[in-house]
Structure formats: C-alpha cells, structure tokens
ChimeraX commands (.cxc) that place a marker at each C-alpha (Angstrom):
marker #1 position 0.07,0.14,-0.23 radius 0.5
marker #1 position 1.55,3.65,-0.86 radius 0.5
marker #1 position 0.45,6.08,1.34 radius 0.5
marker #1 position 0.95,9.63,1.21 radius 0.5
marker #1 position 0.74,12.00,4.30 radius 0.5
marker #1 position 0.34,15.78,3.34 radius 0.5
marker #1 position 1.61,18.05,6.78 radius 0.5
marker #1 position 1.99,21.55,7.35 radius 0.5
marker #1 position 4.47,23.41,9.26 radius 0.5
marker #1 position 2.60,24.98,12.25 radius 0.5
marker #1 position 4.02,27.11,15.50 radius 0.5
marker #1 position 4.02,25.05,19.20 radius 0.5
marker #1 position 0.20,25.35,21.06 radius 0.5
marker #1 position 2.75,26.82,23.80 radius 0.5
marker #1 position 4.01,30.04,21.45 radius 0.5
marker #1 position 2.68,33.16,22.33 radius 0.5
marker #1 position 1.62,34.95,19.23 radius 0.5
marker #1 position 3.31,38.36,19.04 radius 0.5
marker #1 position 2.56,40.86,16.15 radius 0.5
marker #1 position 5.31,42.99,14.66 radius 0.5
marker #1 position 4.40,45.73,12.06 radius 0.5
marker #1 position 0.74,43.73,11.25 radius 0.5
marker #1 position 2.95,40.27,10.71 radius 0.5
marker #1 position 3.25,37.30,13.23 radius 0.5
marker #1 position 6.77,37.83,14.13 radius 0.5
marker #1 position 8.40,34.19,13.35 radius 0.5
marker #1 position 12.20,35.22,16.08 radius 0.5
marker #1 position 13.33,32.27,18.77 radius 0.5
marker #1 position 9.68,30.68,18.13 radius 0.5
marker #1 position 9.57,26.59,18.01 radius 0.5
marker #1 position 8.06,25.44,15.27 radius 0.5
marker #1 position 6.24,21.31,15.08 radius 0.5
marker #1 position 4.39,19.83,12.65 radius 0.5
marker #1 position 0.56,20.57,12.94 radius 0.5
marker #1 position -0.72,18.02,15.40 radius 0.5
marker #1 position -3.83,17.26,13.78 radius 0.5
marker #1 position -1.20,16.19,10.52 radius 0.5
marker #1 position 0.41,13.75,13.20 radius 0.5
marker #1 position -2.58,11.40,13.88 radius 0.5
marker #1 position -2.19,11.03,9.35 radius 0.5
marker #1 position 1.18,10.30,10.13 radius 0.5
marker #1 position 1.04,7.85,12.92 radius 0.5
marker #1 position -2.69,6.01,10.99 radius 0.5
marker #1 position -0.32,6.25,7.96 radius 0.5
marker #1 position 2.87,3.89,9.72 radius 0.5
marker #1 position -0.09,1.55,11.63 radius 0.5
marker #1 position -1.59,0.42,7.75 radius 0.5
marker #1 position 1.72,0.14,6.56 radius 0.5
marker #1 position 2.28,-2.04,9.73 radius 0.5
marker #1 position -0.66,-4.40,8.33 radius 0.5
marker #1 position -0.73,-4.11,4.58 radius 0.5
marker #1 position 3.16,-3.28,4.02 radius 0.5
marker #1 position 4.05,-0.31,1.40 radius 0.5
marker #1 position 5.40,2.69,1.39 radius 0.5
marker #1 position 5.07,6.04,3.06 radius 0.5
marker #1 position 5.86,9.25,1.42 radius 0.5
marker #1 position 5.54,13.01,3.70 radius 0.5
marker #1 position 5.11,15.44,1.73 radius 0.5
marker #1 position 4.73,19.71,2.48 radius 0.5
marker #1 position 4.53,22.64,1.14 radius 0.5
marker #1 position 6.49,25.00,2.85 radius 0.5
marker #1 position 9.57,27.36,3.74 radius 0.5
marker #1 position 12.73,25.60,3.72 radius 0.5
marker #1 position 13.07,25.16,7.84 radius 0.5
marker #1 position 9.55,22.92,7.19 radius 0.5
marker #1 position 11.58,20.16,6.17 radius 0.5
marker #1 position 12.44,19.21,10.40 radius 0.5
marker #1 position 8.58,19.21,10.09 radius 0.5
marker #1 position 9.49,16.05,7.35 radius 0.5
marker #1 position 12.11,15.03,8.87 radius 0.5
marker #1 position 10.18,13.97,12.25 radius 0.5
marker #1 position 7.56,12.22,10.22 radius 0.5
marker #1 position 10.61,10.40,8.87 radius 0.5
marker #1 position 11.69,9.57,12.29 radius 0.5
marker #1 position 8.43,8.50,13.31 radius 0.5
marker #1 position 8.08,6.47,10.62 radius 0.5
marker #1 position 7.56,7.55,7.04 radius 0.5
marker #1 position 10.19,6.48,4.23 radius 0.5
marker #1 position 10.62,9.54,2.16 radius 0.5
marker #1 position 9.29,12.72,1.76 radius 0.5
marker #1 position 9.10,15.62,-0.06 radius 0.5
marker #1 position 9.23,19.32,0.39 radius 0.5
marker #1 position 7.58,22.12,-2.67 radius 0.5
marker #1 position 9.45,25.20,-1.60 radius 0.5
marker #1 position 9.12,27.82,-3.88 radius 0.5
marker #1 position 8.40,31.64,-2.70 radius 0.5
marker #1 position 5.81,32.21,-5.93 radius 0.5
marker #1 position 3.38,29.34,-4.00 radius 0.5
marker #1 position 1.11,31.44,-2.91 radius 0.5
marker #1 position 0.24,31.23,0.77 radius 0.5
marker #1 position -3.55,30.51,0.80 radius 0.5
marker #1 position -5.45,27.35,0.74 radius 0.5
marker #1 position -6.23,27.69,-3.06 radius 0.5
marker #1 position -2.54,27.94,-4.02 radius 0.5
marker #1 position -1.61,25.29,-1.56 radius 0.5
marker #1 position -3.68,22.81,-2.33 radius 0.5
marker #1 position -2.44,23.23,-6.44 radius 0.5
marker #1 position 1.03,22.89,-6.17 radius 0.5
marker #1 position 0.00,19.04,-3.68 radius 0.5
marker #1 position -2.32,18.28,-6.75 radius 0.5
marker #1 position 0.72,19.37,-9.46 radius 0.5
marker #1 position 2.76,16.95,-7.56 radius 0.5
marker #1 position 0.61,13.87,-6.41 radius 0.5
marker #1 position -1.19,13.83,-9.73 radius 0.5
marker #1 position 1.76,12.55,-11.03 radius 0.5
marker #1 position 2.03,9.77,-8.28 radius 0.5
marker #1 position 0.33,6.36,-7.64 radius 0.5
marker #1 position -0.77,5.74,-4.24 radius 0.5
marker #1 position -3.80,4.03,-2.68 radius 0.5
marker #1 position -4.41,6.68,-0.01 radius 0.5
marker #1 position -3.90,9.87,0.61 radius 0.5
marker #1 position -3.57,11.26,4.56 radius 0.5
marker #1 position -3.59,14.34,6.42 radius 0.5
marker #1 position -4.95,16.84,9.36 radius 0.5
marker #1 position -8.63,17.51,9.88 radius 0.5
marker #1 position -7.24,21.77,9.87 radius 0.5
marker #1 position -4.15,23.25,10.58 radius 0.5
marker #1 position -4.17,25.43,13.74 radius 0.5
marker #1 position -2.70,28.54,12.30 radius 0.5
marker #1 position -5.48,28.78,10.17 radius 0.5
marker #1 position -7.57,26.79,10.90 radius 0.5
marker #1 position -9.71,26.84,7.44 radius 0.5
marker #1 position -9.78,22.24,6.86 radius 0.5
marker #1 position -9.48,23.45,3.06 radius 0.5
marker #1 position -6.08,22.36,1.93 radius 0.5
marker #1 position -7.25,18.89,1.85 radius 0.5
marker #1 position -10.89,18.45,0.38 radius 0.5
marker #1 position -9.30,21.09,-2.37 radius 0.5
marker #1 position -6.47,18.40,-2.97 radius 0.5
marker #1 position -9.18,15.78,-3.23 radius 0.5
marker #1 position -11.67,17.94,-5.66 radius 0.5
marker #1 position -8.12,18.80,-7.98 radius 0.5
marker #1 position -7.31,15.19,-8.03 radius 0.5
marker #1 position -11.44,13.70,-8.81 radius 0.5
marker #1 position -10.53,11.00,-5.09 radius 0.5
marker #1 position -13.43,10.29,-2.98 radius 0.5
marker #1 position -12.87,12.14,0.56 radius 0.5
marker #1 position -13.93,11.94,4.14 radius 0.5
marker #1 position -13.63,13.89,6.61 radius 0.5
marker #1 position -12.99,15.00,10.90 radius 0.5
marker #1 position -12.07,10.54,11.26 radius 0.5
marker #1 position -11.96,9.16,13.75 radius 0.5
marker #1 position -11.63,5.16,12.83 radius 0.5
marker #1 position -9.87,4.38,9.39 radius 0.5
marker #1 position -9.80,0.12,8.13 radius 0.5
marker #1 position -8.97,-0.26,5.08 radius 0.5
marker #1 position -9.46,-4.11,3.45 radius 0.5
marker #1 position -8.45,-4.79,0.02 radius 0.5
marker #1 position -9.52,-1.79,-2.34 radius 0.5
marker #1 position -12.02,-0.65,-0.04 radius 0.5
marker #1 position -11.69,1.80,3.02 radius 0.5
marker #1 position -14.37,1.96,5.19 radius 0.5
marker #1 position -14.30,5.85,8.08 radius 0.5
marker #1 position -16.30,6.58,10.85 radius 0.5
marker #1 position -16.13,10.34,11.02 radius 0.5
marker #1 position -17.65,12.73,13.05 radius 0.5
marker #1 position -20.34,14.90,12.33 radius 0.5
marker #1 position -20.44,17.72,14.45 radius 0.5
marker #1 position -21.43,15.84,17.71 radius 0.5
marker #1 position -23.27,12.74,15.76 radius 0.5
marker #1 position -20.24,9.50,13.86 radius 0.5
marker #1 position -21.13,9.00,10.18 radius 0.5
marker #1 position -19.78,5.37,9.34 radius 0.5
marker #1 position -18.61,5.86,5.41 radius 0.5
marker #1 position -17.26,3.60,2.44 radius 0.5
marker #1 position -14.85,4.66,0.12 radius 0.5
marker #1 position -12.81,2.85,-2.84 radius 0.5
marker #1 position -9.25,3.57,-2.85 radius 0.5
marker #1 position -7.43,5.78,-4.01 radius 0.5
marker #1 position -8.79,8.13,-1.55 radius 0.5
marker #1 position -7.89,10.75,0.42 radius 0.5
marker #1 position -8.61,10.70,4.49 radius 0.5
marker #1 position -8.48,13.70,6.78 radius 0.5
marker #1 position -7.87,12.70,10.53 radius 0.5
marker #1 position -9.23,14.02,13.57 radius 0.5
marker #1 position -8.71,13.63,17.31 radius 0.5
marker #1 position -9.27,10.12,18.74 radius 0.5
marker #1 position -8.16,8.00,15.76 radius 0.5
marker #1 position -4.50,7.27,17.07 radius 0.5
marker #1 position -1.87,8.18,19.70 radius 0.5
marker #1 position 0.96,9.59,18.20 radius 0.5
marker #1 position 4.09,7.99,18.49 radius 0.5
marker #1 position 7.07,9.76,19.52 radius 0.5
marker #1 position 10.03,9.21,17.98 radius 0.5
marker #1 position 12.92,6.86,19.07 radius 0.5
marker #1 position 16.80,8.04,19.03 radius 0.5
marker #1 position 17.37,4.68,16.74 radius 0.5
marker #1 position 14.03,6.85,14.09 radius 0.5
marker #1 position 16.18,10.31,14.49 radius 0.5
marker #1 position 19.29,8.61,13.89 radius 0.5
marker #1 position 17.44,6.18,10.37 radius 0.5
marker #1 position 15.31,9.37,9.57 radius 0.5
marker #1 position 18.79,11.36,8.55 radius 0.5
marker #1 position 19.78,8.96,5.85 radius 0.5
marker #1 position 16.12,8.57,4.52 radius 0.5
marker #1 position 15.64,10.84,1.32 radius 0.5
marker #1 position 14.10,14.73,1.39 radius 0.5
marker #1 position 13.43,16.10,-1.70 radius 0.5
marker #1 position 12.93,19.51,-2.84 radius 0.5
marker #1 position 10.98,20.60,-5.39 radius 0.5
marker #1 position 10.36,23.98,-7.39 radius 0.5
marker #1 position 7.61,25.01,-9.75 radius 0.5
marker #1 position 9.17,23.63,-12.58 radius 0.5
marker #1 position 9.50,20.61,-11.18 radius 0.5
marker #1 position 5.97,19.56,-11.03 radius 0.5
marker #1 position 5.06,21.43,-13.92 radius 0.5
marker #1 position 2.99,24.17,-12.30 radius 0.5
marker #1 position 3.89,28.89,-13.09 radius 0.5
marker #1 position 4.17,31.33,-10.86 radius 0.5
marker #1 position 0.41,32.59,-12.58 radius 0.5
marker #1 position -0.88,28.70,-11.53 radius 0.5
marker #1 position -0.44,28.81,-7.70 radius 0.5
marker #1 position -1.24,32.85,-7.80 radius 0.5
marker #1 position -3.51,33.39,-4.92 radius 0.5
marker #1 position -7.37,33.88,-4.81 radius 0.5
marker #1 position -6.83,35.82,-1.59 radius 0.5
marker #1 position -5.67,38.97,0.17 radius 0.5
marker #1 position -5.37,39.13,3.73 radius 0.5
marker #1 position -5.67,42.94,3.99 radius 0.5
marker #1 position -4.76,43.25,8.09 radius 0.5
marker #1 position -4.10,41.37,11.72 radius 0.5
marker #1 position -4.75,42.78,15.14 radius 0.5
marker #1 position -4.98,40.53,18.26 radius 0.5
marker #1 position -8.14,40.73,20.20 radius 0.5
marker #1 position -8.75,43.70,22.31 radius 0.5
marker #1 position -7.79,43.10,26.39 radius 0.5
marker #1 position -10.18,41.82,28.61 radius 0.5
marker #1 position -12.07,43.97,30.71 radius 0.5
marker #1 position -12.72,44.14,33.84 radius 0.5
marker #1 position -16.45,43.31,33.93 radius 0.5
marker #1 position -19.24,45.27,35.40 radius 0.5
marker #1 position -22.08,44.18,38.21 radius 0.5
marker #1 position -25.71,45.74,36.59 radius 0.5
marker #1 position -27.94,46.85,39.65 radius 0.5
marker #1 position -31.96,47.43,40.41 radius 0.5
marker #1 position -34.97,44.97,39.55 radius 0.5
marker #1 position -34.44,42.33,36.32 radius 0.5
marker #1 position -36.05,44.44,33.66 radius 0.5
marker #1 position -33.42,47.70,35.09 radius 0.5
marker #1 position -30.37,45.38,34.59 radius 0.5
marker #1 position -32.04,44.01,31.33 radius 0.5
marker #1 position -32.29,47.95,29.69 radius 0.5
marker #1 position -29.09,48.84,31.08 radius 0.5
marker #1 position -27.12,44.95,29.36 radius 0.5
marker #1 position -28.92,46.61,26.64 radius 0.5
marker #1 position -27.35,49.84,26.68 radius 0.5
marker #1 position -24.34,48.75,27.50 radius 0.5
marker #1 position -24.24,45.78,23.73 radius 0.5
marker #1 position -25.26,49.21,22.02 radius 0.5
marker #1 position -23.16,52.06,23.15 radius 0.5
marker #1 position -20.40,50.38,24.31 radius 0.5
marker #1 position -19.82,46.34,23.08 radius 0.5
marker #1 position -21.46,47.88,19.90 radius 0.5
marker #1 position -23.02,44.43,18.88 radius 0.5
marker #1 position -26.49,45.89,18.82 radius 0.5
marker link #1:1,2 radius 0.2
marker link #1:2,3 radius 0.2
marker link #1:3,4 radius 0.2
marker link #1:4,5 radius 0.2
marker link #1:5,6 radius 0.2
marker link #1:6,7 radius 0.2
marker link #1:7,8 radius 0.2
marker link #1:8,9 radius 0.2
marker link #1:9,10 radius 0.2
marker link #1:10,11 radius 0.2
marker link #1:11,12 radius 0.2
marker link #1:12,13 radius 0.2
marker link #1:13,14 radius 0.2
marker link #1:14,15 radius 0.2
marker link #1:15,16 radius 0.2
marker link #1:16,17 radius 0.2
marker link #1:17,18 radius 0.2
marker link #1:18,19 radius 0.2
marker link #1:19,20 radius 0.2
marker link #1:20,21 radius 0.2
marker link #1:21,22 radius 0.2
marker link #1:22,23 radius 0.2
marker link #1:23,24 radius 0.2
marker link #1:24,25 radius 0.2
marker link #1:25,26 radius 0.2
marker link #1:26,27 radius 0.2
marker link #1:27,28 radius 0.2
marker link #1:28,29 radius 0.2
marker link #1:29,30 radius 0.2
marker link #1:30,31 radius 0.2
marker link #1:31,32 radius 0.2
marker link #1:32,33 radius 0.2
marker link #1:33,34 radius 0.2
marker link #1:34,35 radius 0.2
marker link #1:35,36 radius 0.2
marker link #1:36,37 radius 0.2
marker link #1:37,38 radius 0.2
marker link #1:38,39 radius 0.2
marker link #1:39,40 radius 0.2
marker link #1:40,41 radius 0.2
marker link #1:41,42 radius 0.2
marker link #1:42,43 radius 0.2
marker link #1:43,44 radius 0.2
marker link #1:44,45 radius 0.2
marker link #1:45,46 radius 0.2
marker link #1:46,47 radius 0.2
marker link #1:47,48 radius 0.2
marker link #1:48,49 radius 0.2
marker link #1:49,50 radius 0.2
marker link #1:50,51 radius 0.2
marker link #1:51,52 radius 0.2
marker link #1:52,53 radius 0.2
marker link #1:53,54 radius 0.2
marker link #1:54,55 radius 0.2
marker link #1:55,56 radius 0.2
marker link #1:56,57 radius 0.2
marker link #1:57,58 radius 0.2
marker link #1:58,59 radius 0.2
marker link #1:59,60 radius 0.2
marker link #1:60,61 radius 0.2
marker link #1:61,62 radius 0.2
marker link #1:62,63 radius 0.2
marker link #1:63,64 radius 0.2
marker link #1:64,65 radius 0.2
marker link #1:65,66 radius 0.2
marker link #1:66,67 radius 0.2
marker link #1:67,68 radius 0.2
marker link #1:68,69 radius 0.2
marker link #1:69,70 radius 0.2
marker link #1:70,71 radius 0.2
marker link #1:71,72 radius 0.2
marker link #1:72,73 radius 0.2
marker link #1:73,74 radius 0.2
marker link #1:74,75 radius 0.2
marker link #1:75,76 radius 0.2
marker link #1:76,77 radius 0.2
marker link #1:77,78 radius 0.2
marker link #1:78,79 radius 0.2
marker link #1:79,80 radius 0.2
marker link #1:80,81 radius 0.2
marker link #1:81,82 radius 0.2
marker link #1:82,83 radius 0.2
marker link #1:83,84 radius 0.2
marker link #1:84,85 radius 0.2
marker link #1:85,86 radius 0.2
marker link #1:86,87 radius 0.2
marker link #1:87,88 radius 0.2
marker link #1:88,89 radius 0.2
marker link #1:89,90 radius 0.2
marker link #1:90,91 radius 0.2
marker link #1:91,92 radius 0.2
marker link #1:92,93 radius 0.2
marker link #1:93,94 radius 0.2
marker link #1:94,95 radius 0.2
marker link #1:95,96 radius 0.2
marker link #1:96,97 radius 0.2
marker link #1:97,98 radius 0.2
marker link #1:98,99 radius 0.2
marker link #1:99,100 radius 0.2
marker link #1:100,101 radius 0.2
marker link #1:101,102 radius 0.2
marker link #1:102,103 radius 0.2
marker link #1:103,104 radius 0.2
marker link #1:104,105 radius 0.2
marker link #1:105,106 radius 0.2
marker link #1:106,107 radius 0.2
marker link #1:107,108 radius 0.2
marker link #1:108,109 radius 0.2
marker link #1:109,110 radius 0.2
marker link #1:110,111 radius 0.2
marker link #1:111,112 radius 0.2
marker link #1:112,113 radius 0.2
marker link #1:113,114 radius 0.2
marker link #1:114,115 radius 0.2
marker link #1:115,116 radius 0.2
marker link #1:116,117 radius 0.2
marker link #1:117,118 radius 0.2
marker link #1:118,119 radius 0.2
marker link #1:119,120 radius 0.2
marker link #1:120,121 radius 0.2
marker link #1:121,122 radius 0.2
marker link #1:122,123 radius 0.2
marker link #1:123,124 radius 0.2
marker link #1:124,125 radius 0.2
marker link #1:125,126 radius 0.2
marker link #1:126,127 radius 0.2
marker link #1:127,128 radius 0.2
marker link #1:128,129 radius 0.2
marker link #1:129,130 radius 0.2
marker link #1:130,131 radius 0.2
marker link #1:131,132 radius 0.2
marker link #1:132,133 radius 0.2
marker link #1:133,134 radius 0.2
marker link #1:134,135 radius 0.2
marker link #1:135,136 radius 0.2
marker link #1:136,137 radius 0.2
marker link #1:137,138 radius 0.2
marker link #1:138,139 radius 0.2
marker link #1:139,140 radius 0.2
marker link #1:140,141 radius 0.2
marker link #1:141,142 radius 0.2
marker link #1:142,143 radius 0.2
marker link #1:143,144 radius 0.2
marker link #1:144,145 radius 0.2
marker link #1:145,146 radius 0.2
marker link #1:146,147 radius 0.2
marker link #1:147,148 radius 0.2
marker link #1:148,149 radius 0.2
marker link #1:149,150 radius 0.2
marker link #1:150,151 radius 0.2
marker link #1:151,152 radius 0.2
marker link #1:152,153 radius 0.2
marker link #1:153,154 radius 0.2
marker link #1:154,155 radius 0.2
marker link #1:155,156 radius 0.2
marker link #1:156,157 radius 0.2
marker link #1:157,158 radius 0.2
marker link #1:158,159 radius 0.2
marker link #1:159,160 radius 0.2
marker link #1:160,161 radius 0.2
marker link #1:161,162 radius 0.2
marker link #1:162,163 radius 0.2
marker link #1:163,164 radius 0.2
marker link #1:164,165 radius 0.2
marker link #1:165,166 radius 0.2
marker link #1:166,167 radius 0.2
marker link #1:167,168 radius 0.2
marker link #1:168,169 radius 0.2
marker link #1:169,170 radius 0.2
marker link #1:170,171 radius 0.2
marker link #1:171,172 radius 0.2
marker link #1:172,173 radius 0.2
marker link #1:173,174 radius 0.2
marker link #1:174,175 radius 0.2
marker link #1:175,176 radius 0.2
marker link #1:176,177 radius 0.2
marker link #1:177,178 radius 0.2
marker link #1:178,179 radius 0.2
marker link #1:179,180 radius 0.2
marker link #1:180,181 radius 0.2
marker link #1:181,182 radius 0.2
marker link #1:182,183 radius 0.2
marker link #1:183,184 radius 0.2
marker link #1:184,185 radius 0.2
marker link #1:185,186 radius 0.2
marker link #1:186,187 radius 0.2
marker link #1:187,188 radius 0.2
marker link #1:188,189 radius 0.2
marker link #1:189,190 radius 0.2
marker link #1:190,191 radius 0.2
marker link #1:191,192 radius 0.2
marker link #1:192,193 radius 0.2
marker link #1:193,194 radius 0.2
marker link #1:194,195 radius 0.2
marker link #1:195,196 radius 0.2
marker link #1:196,197 radius 0.2
marker link #1:197,198 radius 0.2
marker link #1:198,199 radius 0.2
marker link #1:199,200 radius 0.2
marker link #1:200,201 radius 0.2
marker link #1:201,202 radius 0.2
marker link #1:202,203 radius 0.2
marker link #1:203,204 radius 0.2
marker link #1:204,205 radius 0.2
marker link #1:205,206 radius 0.2
marker link #1:206,207 radius 0.2
marker link #1:207,208 radius 0.2
marker link #1:208,209 radius 0.2
marker link #1:209,210 radius 0.2
marker link #1:210,211 radius 0.2
marker link #1:211,212 radius 0.2
marker link #1:212,213 radius 0.2
marker link #1:213,214 radius 0.2
marker link #1:214,215 radius 0.2
marker link #1:215,216 radius 0.2
marker link #1:216,217 radius 0.2
marker link #1:217,218 radius 0.2
marker link #1:218,219 radius 0.2
marker link #1:219,220 radius 0.2
marker link #1:220,221 radius 0.2
marker link #1:221,222 radius 0.2
marker link #1:222,223 radius 0.2
marker link #1:223,224 radius 0.2
marker link #1:224,225 radius 0.2
marker link #1:225,226 radius 0.2
marker link #1:226,227 radius 0.2
marker link #1:227,228 radius 0.2
marker link #1:228,229 radius 0.2
marker link #1:229,230 radius 0.2
marker link #1:230,231 radius 0.2
marker link #1:231,232 radius 0.2
marker link #1:232,233 radius 0.2
marker link #1:233,234 radius 0.2
marker link #1:234,235 radius 0.2
marker link #1:235,236 radius 0.2
marker link #1:236,237 radius 0.2
marker link #1:237,238 radius 0.2
marker link #1:238,239 radius 0.2
marker link #1:239,240 radius 0.2
marker link #1:240,241 radius 0.2
marker link #1:241,242 radius 0.2
marker link #1:242,243 radius 0.2
marker link #1:243,244 radius 0.2
marker link #1:244,245 radius 0.2
marker link #1:245,246 radius 0.2
marker link #1:246,247 radius 0.2
marker link #1:247,248 radius 0.2
marker link #1:248,249 radius 0.2
marker link #1:249,250 radius 0.2
marker link #1:250,251 radius 0.2
marker link #1:251,252 radius 0.2
marker link #1:252,253 radius 0.2
marker link #1:253,254 radius 0.2
marker link #1:254,255 radius 0.2
view
C-alpha cells in the first residue's frame, strides 16, 4: 500500500503570538508538525504495519518545514518531499494546486492529512486537493479500516458519527481520537538522517507562478482587544435588562 501524508509545519501550541508591523513574528519561535497531521502520520504507519508498502510525507512551505518532514521520517515515514518555492502563495488555493500537481503524477492508494491546521484553521487544503484529483474523501475521521480496495471510515459529524465506505484511491483527514501519535525514538531519529528528502520547485511539478497565484489576500491582522473588567448590573431584572442592552449598543457595539 502506497500512502502519501500531507502535513504542515505550524507554531508550537504553547507559543505566544506576537505581531510586528502587522505580521506574526517568528523570531525564536518553536515550530512543530501540525498536531492533526501527526494523527495522519501515525495512521499511515499503522496501516503500513498491517498491509506493507511505503509512506511519503509531503509538505508545502519554506526551508524550515524540512524539520517537520524529518520528524515524520523519524516517526516511520520512508521518504519526504518539500515543495519549497517563494512563488507559491500562502492561501489554501495555492497550496492545494501545488500539492495536486505533485500528487497527480504519483501512484498511491491513500492520501492522509489532518482535519485542519491550528494556525489558519480553515480545513480546506485536503478537500480542495481531493476535488482537484477527483478522489473520494472523508473528513474528520476517528476510525479507519482498509481491506483490499475499500476503506471504511467513521467520521465525527458535529457531535454525531457517520460511517462512510470509500473505494481506493481515496483521501482521508484525521480527527483527534483516531490514534495516539508516537514520539520519534532515538534509532528513528538516526535513521531519518539517511532517508531521502527531496526539495522541489514549481518547474519540477510543471507549474508556473500564475498557476498558483493566491485567490485571497489578508488585508489586516490584529490581536483581540484586552479583556476589560466585568460590570455588576444593579436594580430589578427589568432595569438590569435595559442597562445590558444599552451597554451592548454603546460600549460593546454588537447591537
């Protein structure tokens, strides 16, 4: 079974967000594999243990994203590919187009990814990729079994559960609860240094800058306002309700 895992490098969840000149400052920041993508890597390893095959981890990002790919290799992936080109836009359209250009030329049984990334939180890249490659897909999966050419996925459906059967090749995105990702072992880290990690540019996947031009633009970025002290409303319930409406209109400006 040939499995490709798409992953993203994100801020460590413990990092404090600092804005400088309208941009998120990255000085001294610790980066990790997007936590939801770790579930995808772990599931790929477990499927390989049962069915054999190879695992290729793929990411779109700057040079530093190679660290996340090395972590995936240390966990148990066999190869890694980094699509690293400053001409690739940062929005979901651009990233999915770049991934589709690369994966469209590969042979695979399954593509795994995280349900969403903890930085943008859009959950769009994987489903866009499925559409571009014309693959059946299931999102937010908490249990997955593969038998022959069929995958059966149990997905989180906003508090309920839904079981979906998909013919392979297919794309699956992992939700928390699918598994417990392993920590890279010391032998795994040492082996990862010898595993292949290729870096590709747009020309290597047959794309031009125009092909991956972003469709969205961030106009501004700001931190939420500091939380203010609460207020105690006095009077009977009717007076309190009237005062609350007044404050929501004049101070909070939500009415």
